[in-house]
C-alpha positions as CSV (number, residue, x, y, z in Angstrom):
1,M,105.2,121.1,114.1
2,A,108.2,118.4,113.8
3,T,111.4,119.4,114.0
4,K,114.4,117.4,112.8
5,N,115.2,117.0,116.6
6,E,111.7,115.6,117.2
7,Q,111.0,112.1,116.6
8,V,107.1,111.8,117.0
9,Y,104.4,113.9,115.6
10,Q,100.7,113.5,116.8
11,V,98.3,113.5,113.7
12,A,95.2,115.6,114.3
13,V,92.1,113.4,112.8
14,D,89.2,115.6,111.6
15,R,86.1,113.6,111.5
16,Q,83.4,114.3,108.8
17,K,80.1,113.9,109.7
18,A,78.9,111.7,106.7
19,A,76.6,108.9,106.7
20,Q,78.1,105.7,107.7
21,A,79.1,103.7,104.9
22,A,77.2,100.3,104.3
23,G,79.0,97.1,105.4
24,N,82.2,97.0,107.3
25,Y,85.3,95.3,106.0
26,E,88.3,93.8,108.0
27,L,92.1,94.2,107.6
28,G,92.0,90.7,105.6
29,D,89.7,92.3,103.1
30,L,92.7,94.5,102.1
31,P,95.1,93.4,99.5
32,G,99.1,92.3,100.2
33,D,101.1,94.1,102.4
34,L,97.9,96.3,103.1
35,S,96.4,93.7,104.9
36,S,99.4,93.5,107.6
37,P,99.7,97.2,108.8
38,A,102.1,98.3,112.3
39,A,98.8,99.6,113.7
40,A,95.0,99.9,112.4
41,A,91.7,101.3,113.5
42,R,88.2,101.7,112.0
43,I,86.7,105.0,112.7
44,G,83.1,105.0,114.2
45,K,80.6,107.6,114.0
46,T,81.9,108.8,117.6
47,P,85.5,108.4,119.2
48,K,83.7,106.0,121.4
49,Q,82.8,103.8,118.3
50,D,86.2,103.5,117.1
51,K,87.6,100.1,117.1
52,I,91.3,99.3,117.2
53,L,92.2,96.4,114.9
54,E,95.9,96.2,115.2
55,G,99.0,97.1,117.1
56,S,97.7,99.9,119.3
57,R,95.4,100.5,122.0
58,S,93.5,104.0,120.8
59,L,93.2,106.0,117.8
60,T,95.9,108.6,119.1
61,A,98.3,105.8,119.3
62,V,97.5,104.7,116.0
63,T,98.2,108.3,114.6
64,K,101.5,108.9,116.1
65,L,103.9,109.3,113.0
66,T,107.8,108.5,113.6
67,P,110.5,108.6,110.9
68,A,109.8,106.5,107.9
69,S,106.3,105.8,108.9
70,A,103.1,106.8,107.0
71,L,99.4,106.7,107.5
72,A,97.0,106.0,105.1
73,V,93.0,106.3,104.8
74,Y,90.9,104.1,103.4
75,G,87.4,103.6,102.7
76,R,85.4,101.0,101.2
77,P,85.7,102.1,97.6
78,E,89.6,102.6,97.9
79,S,89.9,99.4,99.6
80,R,87.9,97.8,96.4
81,W,89.8,99.8,94.1
82,A,93.3,98.7,95.7
83,S,91.8,94.8,95.8
84,A,90.8,95.1,91.9
85,Y,94.6,96.4,91.0
86,W,96.1,93.5,92.9
87,R,94.2,91.0,91.3
88,R,94.8,92.5,88.0
89,S,98.5,92.5,88.6
90,G,98.5,89.1,89.1
91,N,99.1,89.4,93.4
92,T,102.4,91.3,92.6
93,A,101.5,94.9,93.1
94,S,104.0,96.9,95.0
95,M,103.2,98.3,98.1
96,A,103.6,101.8,96.6
97,E,101.4,100.9,94.1
98,L,98.9,99.7,96.5
99,L,98.9,102.9,99.2
100,S,98.6,105.1,95.9
101,Y,94.9,104.3,96.3
102,A,94.4,105.5,99.7
103,R,92.1,108.5,100.0
104,Q,95.0,110.2,101.9
105,L,98.7,109.2,102.6
106,I,100.7,111.3,104.8
107,G,104.2,110.4,106.5
108,M,107.5,111.4,108.3
109,A,110.6,111.2,106.4
110,P,113.4,109.6,108.0
111,S,115.1,113.1,108.3
112,G,112.0,114.2,110.7
113,T,110.2,116.3,107.8
114,L,106.1,115.7,108.0
115,V,105.3,114.9,104.2
116,V,102.0,114.4,102.1
117,C,101.9,111.9,99.3
118,L,100.9,113.5,95.7
119,C,101.4,110.2,93.8
120,G,99.0,108.3,92.5
121,H,98.9,105.9,89.4
122,A,95.2,104.2,89.5
123,G,96.3,101.3,87.5
124,Q,97.4,103.6,84.4
125,G,101.5,102.8,84.8
126,P,104.5,103.1,87.5
127,C,103.9,104.7,90.6
128,V,107.0,107.0,91.8
129,P,105.9,108.2,95.4
130,L,106.3,111.9,95.5
131,W,106.5,112.9,99.1
132,A,106.0,116.7,99.6
133,P,107.3,118.5,102.6
134,R,104.8,120.2,105.0
135,D,104.9,122.2,108.3
136,E,101.5,120.3,109.5
137,V,99.6,117.3,108.6
138,S,96.0,115.9,109.6
139,L,93.8,113.2,108.5
140,T,90.2,113.8,107.4
141,V,88.2,110.7,108.1
142,Q,84.6,109.5,107.6
143,P,82.8,106.6,109.8
144,N,84.0,103.2,108.5
145,D,87.2,104.3,107.4
146,L,90.4,102.5,108.2
147,V,93.5,104.3,109.5
148,L,96.6,102.4,108.8
149,R,100.2,103.0,110.1
150,F,103.0,101.6,108.3
151,Y,106.9,101.5,108.7
152,G,109.4,101.9,106.1
153,V,107.6,103.3,103.3
154,V,108.6,106.9,103.4
155,E,112.0,108.0,102.0
156,D,114.1,111.0,102.1
157,Q,113.9,113.0,98.5
């Protein structure tokens, strides 16, 4: 549980034993700023098969939250939906709009409060992020999912 004095929260990662999705995709396949996270990992069937893509040495390091940071989980379908929206918007979609396609989006507000994002727009109008406070947060992932960490996307509400 995070407190206002605590500056780091280690997010638990729950692995689902789903069939591995067909085909890999890379960070470069994600649209806009989604392709430039501070840290990223691709989930394998087992922890030994996880692949660090950016900015860290382990999945544990990728999944550490600090104030104003967020973790987003994208599977292949979510990345395709975000890419399609990016093209429809003329490559001008905001980061909030692209993040709204994530299967799961959690973060830490600048004040140190853990939050989950309840917003989504699915291309149906403006996206207004609604960050709901939580005492604990965790990620649920499947093989081939991308776990991405971004800074500066969570605000105090």
